[in-house]
C-alpha positions in Angstrom: 63.4 103.3 -19.3 65.8 100.4 -19.5 65.7 97.5 -17.0 68.8 99.0 -15.3 67.3 102.5 -15.1 64.1 101.0 -13.6 66.0 99.1 -11.0 68.0 102.2 -10.1 64.7 104.2 -9.6 63.2 101.3 -7.7 66.1 101.4 -5.2 65.0 104.7 -3.8 61.2 104.0 -4.1 61.5 100.7 -2.3 63.7 102.2 0.4 61.1 104.8 1.0 58.3 102.2 1.1 60.3 100.0 3.4 60.8 102.9 5.8 57.1 103.7 5.9 55.9 100.1 6.3 58.6 99.4 9.0 57.5 102.4 11.1 54.0 100.9 11.4 55.1 97.6 12.7 58.4 98.2 14.6 56.6 100.1 17.4 54.3 97.1 18.2 56.6 95.3 20.6 57.7 98.7 22.1 54.3 99.9 23.1 54.2 98.4 26.7 57.5 100.0 27.5 56.5 103.3 26.0 53.3 103.3 28.0 55.2 102.7 31.2 57.8 105.4 30.5 55.3 108.1 29.4 52.6 107.1 32.0 50.1 106.2 29.3 46.7 104.6 29.8 45.1 101.7 27.9 43.3 104.3 25.8 46.6 105.9 24.9 47.9 102.5 24.0 45.2 102.0 21.4 45.6 105.6 20.0 49.3 105.3 19.4 48.3 102.8 16.7 44.9 104.3 15.7 46.3 107.9 15.2 48.8 106.7 12.6 46.3 104.5 10.9 43.7 107.3 10.8 46.1 109.8 9.3 47.5 107.2 6.8 44.0 106.2 5.6 42.5 109.7 5.1 45.6 111.1 3.5 46.3 108.3 1.0 43.6 109.3 -1.6 44.6 112.9 -1.2 48.3 112.1 -2.0 47.1 109.9 -4.9 45.1 112.7 -6.5 47.9 115.2 -6.1 50.1 112.6 -7.9 47.9 112.9 -10.9 48.2 116.7 -10.8 51.7 117.5 -9.8 55.2 116.0 -10.0 55.2 112.6 -8.5 58.9 112.8 -7.7 58.5 116.0 -5.7 55.5 114.6 -3.8 57.4 111.5 -2.8 60.2 113.6 -1.5 57.8 115.8 0.3 56.1 112.8 2.0 59.5 111.5 3.1 60.3 114.9 4.7 56.9 114.9 6.5 57.6 111.4 7.7 61.1 112.3 9.0 59.7 115.2 11.0 57.0 113.0 12.6 59.6 110.3 13.5 62.0 112.8 15.1 59.2 114.4 17.2 58.0 110.9 18.2 61.4 109.9 19.3 61.8 113.1 21.4 58.3 112.9 22.9 58.2 113.2 26.7 54.4 112.9 27.1 51.4 111.2 25.4 49.9 114.3 23.6 53.2 115.0 21.9 53.6 111.4 20.9 50.1 111.2 19.5 50.6 114.4 17.5 53.9 112.9 16.1 52.1 109.7 15.1 49.5 111.8 13.1 52.4 113.5 11.3 54.0 110.1 10.6 50.7 108.8 9.4 50.4 111.6 6.8 53.9 110.9 5.5 53.2 107.1 5.4 50.0 107.8 3.5 52.0 109.7 0.9 54.6 107.0 0.5 52.1 104.2 0.3 50.2 105.8 -2.5 53.0 107.6 -4.4 55.4 104.7 -4.7 52.8 102.6 -6.4 51.8 105.5 -8.6 55.4 106.2 -9.7 55.9 102.5 -10.5 52.6 102.6 -12.5 54.0 105.6 -14.4 57.4 104.1 -15.5 56.6 100.4 -16.1 54.1 98.9 -18.5 51.6 96.6 -16.8 52.9 93.5 -18.6 56.4 94.1 -17.1 55.1 95.5 -13.8 54.5 92.0 -12.3 58.2 91.3 -11.9 58.8 94.7 -10.3 55.7 94.5 -8.2 57.1 91.3 -6.8 60.0 93.3 -5.4 57.6 95.7 -3.8 55.6 92.8 -2.3 58.8 91.4 -0.9 59.8 94.7 0.7 56.3 95.0 2.2 56.5 91.5 3.5 59.8 92.0 5.2 58.8 95.3 6.7 55.4 94.1 7.9 56.5 90.8 9.5 60.1 91.8 10.3 59.2 95.0 12.1 58.1 93.3 15.3 61.4 91.4 15.4 63.5 94.5 15.0 61.3 96.4 17.5 61.6 93.7 20.1 65.4 93.6 19.6 65.7 97.4 20.0 63.5 97.4 23.2 65.6 94.6 24.7 68.9 96.4 23.8 70.5 99.4 25.5 69.2 101.7 22.8 65.7 101.9 24.3 62.2 102.4 22.7 63.0 105.9 21.3 65.2 104.3 18.7 62.2 102.5 17.2 61.4 105.9 15.9 64.9 107.3 15.3 66.0 104.2 13.3 63.6 105.2 10.5 65.1 108.7 10.1 68.5 107.6 8.5 66.6 105.1 6.3 64.3 107.9 5.1 67.2 110.2 4.4 69.0 107.5 2.3 65.7 107.0 0.4 65.5 110.8 -0.2 69.0 110.9 -1.6 68.5 107.8 -3.8 65.3 109.2 -5.3 67.0 112.5 -6.1 69.8 110.7 -7.9 68.0 107.8 -9.7 64.5 108.9 -10.4 64.0 110.7 -13.7 60.2 111.1 -14.1 58.8 113.5 -16.8 56.0 115.7 -15.7 53.6 117.7 -17.9 52.4 120.9 -16.4 48.7 121.5 -16.6 46.0 123.6 -15.0 44.9 122.0 -11.7 41.9 122.2 -9.4 42.2 120.8 -5.9 39.0 119.3 -4.4 39.4 120.8 -1.0 35.8 120.2 0.0 36.0 116.6 -1.0 39.2 116.2 1.0 37.5 117.7 4.1 34.4 115.4 3.8 36.6 112.4 3.2 38.8 113.1 6.2 35.8 113.9 8.5 33.7 110.9 7.5 36.4 108.3 7.7 37.9 109.7 10.9 34.4 109.7 12.6 33.8 106.1 11.5 37.2 104.8 12.7 37.0 106.7 16.0 33.6 105.1 16.6 34.8 101.6 15.9 38.0 102.2 18.0 36.0 102.8 21.2 32.7 101.0 20.8 32.2 98.2 23.2 35.2 99.2 25.4 35.0 99.6 29.1 34.6 103.2 30.2 33.2 104.4 26.8 30.0 103.3 25.0 28.3 100.2 23.9 27.9 99.1 20.3 24.1 99.8 20.5 24.0 103.3 22.1 23.1 106.9 21.2 26.8 107.6 20.7 27.0 104.9 18.1 23.9 106.2 16.3 25.2 109.7 16.3 28.7 108.8 15.1 27.7 106.3 12.5 24.8 108.5 11.3 27.1 111.5 11.0 29.7 109.4 9.1 27.0 108.2 6.6 25.8 111.8 6.0 29.4 113.1 5.5 30.3 110.2 3.1 27.0 110.7 1.2 27.9 114.4 0.8 31.3 113.3 -0.4 29.8 111.2 -3.2 27.6 114.1 -4.2 30.6 116.5 -4.3 32.8 114.0 -6.2 30.2 113.7 -8.9 30.1 117.5 -9.5 33.7 118.8 -9.1 36.2 119.0 -12.0 39.1 117.1 -10.3 37.5 114.8 -7.7 39.7 113.4 -4.9 38.3 109.9 -5.5 37.2 109.7 -9.2 33.9 107.9 -9.2 34.4 106.8 -12.8 37.3 104.7 -11.6 35.5 103.3 -8.6 32.5 102.4 -10.8 34.7 100.2 -13.0 34.1 96.6 -12.5 37.7 95.6 -11.9 38.4 98.5 -9.5 35.1 98.0 -7.5 35.7 94.3 -7.0 39.4 94.9 -6.2 38.4 97.3 -3.5 36.1 94.8 -1.9 38.9 92.2 -2.0 41.4 94.7 -0.6 39.2 95.4 2.5 39.2 91.7 3.3 42.9 91.4 2.6 43.5 94.4 4.9 41.8 92.7 7.8 43.9 89.5 7.3 47.1 91.4 6.9 46.8 93.8 9.8 45.0 91.4 12.0 47.6 88.6 11.6 50.6 90.8 12.5 48.7 92.4 15.5 47.3 89.3 17.1 50.0 86.8 16.2 52.5 88.9 18.1 50.2 88.9 21.1 49.6 85.2 20.8 53.3 84.4 20.8 54.1 86.7 23.8 51.1 86.2 26.0 49.6 82.8 25.2 53.0 81.1 24.6 55.3 83.2 26.9 57.9 84.1 24.3 60.0 87.3 24.5 59.5 90.2 22.1 62.6 89.2 20.1 61.5 85.5 20.0 58.0 86.5 18.9 59.6 88.4 16.0 61.6 85.4 15.0 58.5 83.2 15.0 57.0 85.5 12.3 59.7 84.4 9.9 57.5 81.7 8.2 55.0 84.4 7.3 57.8 86.5 5.8 59.0 83.5 3.8 55.5 82.8 2.5 54.9 86.4 1.6 58.3 86.6 -0.2 57.6 83.4 -2.2 54.1 84.6 -3.2 54.9 88.1 -4.2 58.2 87.5 -6.1 57.1 84.2 -7.7 53.8 85.5 -8.9 55.4 88.7 -10.2 57.8 86.8 -12.4 55.2 84.4 -13.7 52.7 87.3 -14.4 55.4 89.2 -16.4 56.1 86.0 -18.4 52.6 85.0 -19.3 50.5 88.1 -18.9 47.9 86.3 -16.8 47.1 87.5 -13.3 43.6 86.3 -12.2 44.7 82.8 -11.4 47.1 84.2 -8.8 44.4 86.3 -7.2 42.2 83.2 -6.9 45.0 81.1 -5.5 45.9 83.9 -3.1 42.4 84.2 -1.7 42.2 80.4 -1.3 45.5 80.5 0.6 44.3 83.3 2.9 41.1 81.5 3.6 43.1 78.3 4.3 45.7 80.1 6.4 43.2 82.0 8.6 41.0 78.9 8.9 44.0 76.7 10.0 45.0 79.5 12.5 41.5 79.3 13.8 42.2 75.8 15.1 45.1 77.0 17.3 45.1 77.1 21.1 47.7 77.7 23.8 49.2 74.2 23.3 49.3 73.9 19.5 52.7 72.5 18.3 54.8 75.4 17.1 55.7 73.5 13.9 52.0 73.5 13.0 51.7 77.2 13.9 54.6 78.0 11.6 52.9 76.0 8.7 49.6 77.9 9.2 51.2 81.3 9.1 53.4 80.3 6.1 50.2 79.5 4.2 48.7 82.8 5.2 51.8 84.7 4.2 51.8 83.0 0.8 48.3 84.0 0.2 48.9 87.7 1.1 52.0 87.7 -1.2 49.9 86.5 -4.1 47.2 89.1 -3.5 48.4 92.5 -2.2 50.4 93.9 -5.2 48.6 91.9 -7.8 45.3 93.6 -6.9 46.9 96.9 -7.5 48.4 95.7 -10.8 45.0 94.5 -12.0 43.5 98.0 -11.4 46.4 99.9 -12.9 46.0 97.9 -16.1 42.6 99.4 -16.6 43.3 103.1 -16.2 45.4 105.7 -18.0 48.7 106.9 -16.6 47.0 110.2 -15.7 44.7 108.3 -13.3 47.1 105.7 -12.0 47.8 107.8 -8.8 44.1 107.9 -7.9 43.5 104.3 -8.8 46.5 103.0 -6.7 45.6 105.2 -3.8 42.0 104.0 -3.8 43.2 100.4 -3.3 45.7 101.3 -0.6 43.1 103.5 1.1 40.4 100.9 1.3 42.9 98.2 2.4 44.1 100.5 5.2 40.6 101.4 6.3 39.6 97.7 6.2 42.6 96.9 8.3 41.9 99.6 10.8 38.2 98.7 11.2 39.1 95.0 11.2 41.7 95.3 13.9 39.4 97.4 16.1 36.5 95.0 15.7 38.6 91.9 16.1 40.3 93.5 19.1 36.9 94.0 20.7 36.0 90.4 20.1 39.4 89.3 21.4 38.9 91.4 24.6 35.4 90.0 25.2 36.5 86.4 24.5 39.6 86.6 26.8 37.5 88.1 29.7 34.8 85.4 29.3 37.3 82.5 29.1 39.5 83.8 31.9 36.5 84.3 34.2 35.3 80.8 33.5 38.8 79.4 34.2 39.1 81.4 37.4 35.7 80.2 38.6 36.6 76.6 37.8 39.8 77.0 39.9 37.7 78.6 42.8 39.6 81.9 42.4 37.6 85.1 42.9 37.0 87.2 39.8 37.6 91.0 40.3 34.9 93.5 39.4 37.2 95.1 36.9 37.1 92.1 34.6 39.2 89.0 34.2 41.0 90.0 31.0 42.2 93.5 31.8 45.9 92.8 32.6 48.5 92.2 29.9 51.3 91.7 32.4 50.9 87.9 32.6 54.4 87.4 34.0 53.6 89.2 37.3 50.7 86.9 38.1 51.0 83.7 40.3 51.9 80.6 38.2 48.4 79.0 38.6 46.7 82.1 37.3 49.2 82.6 34.6 48.2 79.3 33.1 44.5 80.3 33.0 45.2 83.6 31.3 47.6 82.1 28.7 44.9 79.5 27.9 42.3 82.3 27.6 44.5 84.3 25.2 45.5 81.3 23.1 42.0 80.1 22.7 40.6 83.6 22.0 43.1 84.1 19.2 41.5 81.1 17.4 38.2 82.9 17.5 39.4 86.0 15.7 41.1 84.0 13.0 37.9 82.1 12.4 36.1 85.4 11.9 38.9 86.5 9.5 38.5 83.3 7.5 34.8 84.0 7.0 35.6 87.6 5.9 38.2 86.3 3.5 35.5 84.4 1.6 34.2 87.8 0.5 37.6 88.4 -1.2 37.4 85.1 -3.0 33.9 85.9 -4.3 35.0 89.3 -5.4 38.1 88.0 -7.2 36.1 85.3 -8.9 34.0 87.9 -10.7 36.9 90.2 -11.8 37.2 90.1 -15.6 40.8 89.3 -16.6 42.4 91.7 -19.1 45.7 90.7 -20.6 48.3 93.1 -19.4 49.3 95.7 -21.9 52.9 96.3 -22.9 52.5 100.1 -23.2 52.7 102.5 -20.4 49.4 104.3 -21.2 46.2 103.3 -22.9 46.7 104.7 -26.4 43.5 105.7 -28.3 43.5 104.8 -32.0 40.7 105.0 -34.6 39.1 101.7 -35.3 39.4 100.9 -39.0 38.0 98.4 -41.4 40.3 95.3 -41.6 40.3 93.0 -44.6 38.7 89.6 -43.9 41.3 87.1 -42.9 43.3 89.4 -40.7 43.6 88.1 -37.1 42.2 84.7 -38.0 39.5 86.0 -40.4 37.8 88.4 -38.0 36.3 91.6 -39.3 36.7 95.0 -37.5 34.1 97.5 -38.5 35.1 101.2 -38.8 32.8 103.1 -36.6 34.9 106.3 -36.6 35.1 106.2 -32.7 38.3 106.3 -30.7 39.3 103.0 -29.0 42.4 101.3 -27.6 44.5 98.8 -29.4 43.1 95.5 -28.1 45.1 93.8 -25.4 44.9 90.5 -27.3 46.6 92.2 -30.3 49.3 93.7 -28.1 50.0 90.5 -26.4 50.5 88.1 -29.3 53.7 87.3 -31.1 53.2 90.0 -33.8 52.2 92.7 -31.4 54.3 95.4 -33.0 53.2 94.6 -36.5 49.5 94.3 -35.6 49.5 97.5 -33.7 51.4 99.3 -36.5 48.8 98.0 -39.0 45.9 99.2 -37.0 47.5 102.5 -36.2 48.9 103.0 -39.7 45.5 102.5 -41.4 44.2 105.6 -39.6 47.4 107.7 -39.8 46.2 109.6 -42.8 43.0 110.7 -41.1 44.8 111.7 -38.0 
């Protein structure tokens, strides 16, 4: 495909990805209003987010595997249709059960879009050129992730009302569907397929049980972290996931190919993605709360205050993408990205309820820059090591573990946040000789309705507690740095697929005098040969020497 054809195809793909990402963040600032209108409880509040994350996480690898078996274009369009149905039902919901069901449908569609867009890009663009286009994808994800709360706050504050936080995504999805039909020309080779339904069931059950456990553990009215419920749910999840590994090692078409997961680059990228997921989802979730509760800004103002993170993410994703395509080197950007994420979360860990907003903007800019350097480049590193026939599963594996890491991270950090706020608020109330209610000091999020003296205590508690969760995120981000450090860099190939060629004897003196021994085995044209100035000639020499035998 020419550069123009790729850009045309990307228009529809990025429109679809933007719609999916936007739907996960736009609802954040609308949740308090939704809960009041539909008479939802605090548990419902959590599950509006958790239901979509659960469906997204467990469906991502399934969509990814289907992308390796069926037409990627058809699957992308199907996932958009599923997403539109969920969005319409959510916007029309008049009670919490209907809304939660709609969020599950939305999550399934989002899982498809997240996995399939990356898989399609991996199928039409060689890894060496993919960096520049991955930068565009990173920019779209940055705007959707950080700009969603701004748009959601504006819609809630406008006459449109909260229902349009769901309806707004529908026309965007329809436009994306039309653009994909017109611009995307993706060849598909029909082949006999075998769907791993048992693996899909075990994956869904195991991950869902784990995320349900972490969503409610330690929360008032449910169960403690150390309890029989925890033992039962964690033990059940471990058994289900162990059975999943056993099944995946036996079936013909595994939903998560173990041979890909076992590869060094993929395994380390997965470890890094879990840490990045915690930083990415945690930052957008708790920064919005920090701006609104600890600092007293409106939903719209809180969204505007996220702009430095958007700018950092844009700069990191677009800039690194261009440089990677130019030089073919990507590991240095992953290392720089993890350092930036550690620095950004560490600096955010010094914030309190009185920190100068200029400093806060600087901290989140650094964090956004790190995430921009990391998110798409981790996927690129993995896609470079697999065949086109496996790019769907490989891309989905990274997205899956990033989403699961984010879901678990947000739940755990949220539990820490709740405990820290309650403790700090109780200490502040006691110091001011104000009685502490039996229900806990940190239960209310409606700070504006409290007396001014108590407002100050609660804002201080939320501001200081936010620092605690960022400190934890900084420690977790060190794991990503260590994982990236041990990833072995492979120069990005210029071909779409890994092309096997017979190794042949090469006369001494070729390629600087090195000798290649003919073993008769199949191998790939070395990346170093593909990447130098005589790539075409060298590849032709290697391939041509074995053409007669082939």
